[in-house]
C-alpha positions in Angstrom: 2.2 -15.1 -8.1 3.3 -11.5 -7.5 6.8 -10.5 -6.5 7.2 -8.2 -3.4 10.0 -5.8 -2.9 12.1 -7.1 0.0 14.8 -4.4 0.4 16.1 -3.1 3.7 15.1 0.4 4.8 18.4 1.9 3.7 18.4 0.3 0.2 14.7 1.1 -0.3 15.2 4.7 0.8 18.0 5.1 -1.8 15.8 3.5 -4.5 12.4 5.0 -3.8 12.9 8.0 -1.4 11.2 7.6 2.0 9.2 4.5 1.1 9.4 1.6 3.6 8.1 -1.9 2.9 6.0 -3.9 5.2 7.1 -7.1 6.9 6.1 -10.5 5.8 2.4 -10.8 5.0 0.1 -12.3 7.7 -1.8 -14.5 5.2 -1.3 -14.9 1.5 2.0 -14.1 -0.2 0.5 -11.4 -2.4 -1.4 -9.5 0.2 -0.2 -7.1 3.0 -1.4 -6.4 6.5 -0.3 -3.9 9.1 -1.4 -2.5 12.4 -0.9 1.1 13.4 0.2 2.0 16.9 -3.3 3.2 17.7 -4.7 -0.3 17.1 -6.4 0.0 13.7 -5.6 -2.7 11.2 -5.1 -2.2 7.5 -5.1 -4.5 4.5 -3.5 -3.8 1.1 -3.8 -5.5 -2.3 -2.3 -4.9 -5.7 -2.2 -6.5 -9.1 -1.8 -5.0 -12.6 -5.5 -3.9 -12.7 -6.5 -3.0 -9.1 -4.9 -1.6 -6.0 -6.6 -0.9 -2.8 -6.1 -0.2 0.9 -8.8 -1.1 3.4 -9.2 -0.2 7.1 -10.6 -3.4 8.4 -10.5 -3.3 12.2 -11.3 -0.8 14.9 -8.7 0.6 17.1 -8.6 4.3 18.0 -7.2 5.5 14.6 -9.1 8.2 12.8 -6.8 7.8 9.7 -8.3 6.9 6.3 -7.2 4.2 4.0 -4.8 5.6 1.3 -3.6 4.3 -2.0 -1.8 5.5 -5.1 -0.3 3.7 -8.2 2.5 4.2 -10.6 1.4 4.0 -14.3 3.7 4.7 -17.3 6.6 5.5 -14.9 4.6 8.3 -13.1 3.0 8.2 -9.6 -0.6 9.3 -9.7 -2.3 11.3 -6.9 -3.2 9.6 -3.6 -6.8 8.5 -3.2 -8.3 8.0 0.3 -11.5 7.1 2.0 -12.6 6.4 5.6 -12.9 2.6 5.0 -11.5 1.6 1.6 -9.6 3.4 -1.2 -9.5 1.7 -4.6 -7.8 2.5 -7.9 -8.7 0.4 -11.0 -6.9 0.4 -14.4 -8.6 -1.3 -17.3 -5.5 -1.8 -19.4 -3.6 -3.6 -16.6 -0.9 -0.9 -16.4 -0.3 -0.7 -12.7 3.5 -1.0 -12.2 3.7 -0.3 -8.4 1.4 0.7 -5.6 1.8 2.6 -2.3 -0.5 2.2 0.7 -0.8 3.9 4.0 -3.2 4.3 7.0 -3.2 8.1 7.3 -1.9 11.1 5.4 1.5 11.2 7.3 1.8 7.5 8.0 4.5 5.1 6.9 4.1 4.0 3.3 4.0 0.4 2.2 5.1 -0.5 -1.4 3.6 -3.4 -3.3 4.8 -4.8 -6.7 1.9 -6.4 -8.6 
């Protein structure tokens, strides 16, 4: 089972900059869901090999699904797509992942 970062906004901001974690997951303990204020719902997943963000329900949001991963201590570039953005690493080297529902939206951090 994966561990999830459960720090408060202040502690998290000190540790990771402006990153804010999501609340408790709606379903499984290693998945993450959130709804933007415009009504679109997003789903994020991360393990050591794959991280992805998916826009899975309507609403009025035009924002894409966004994801990026940390490998060897360095954050890689954001990847985005209208429906689902996925990053895969064959060697199982994903250390952390960040997910969001638009370019300037709140960021959700997952620990594989």
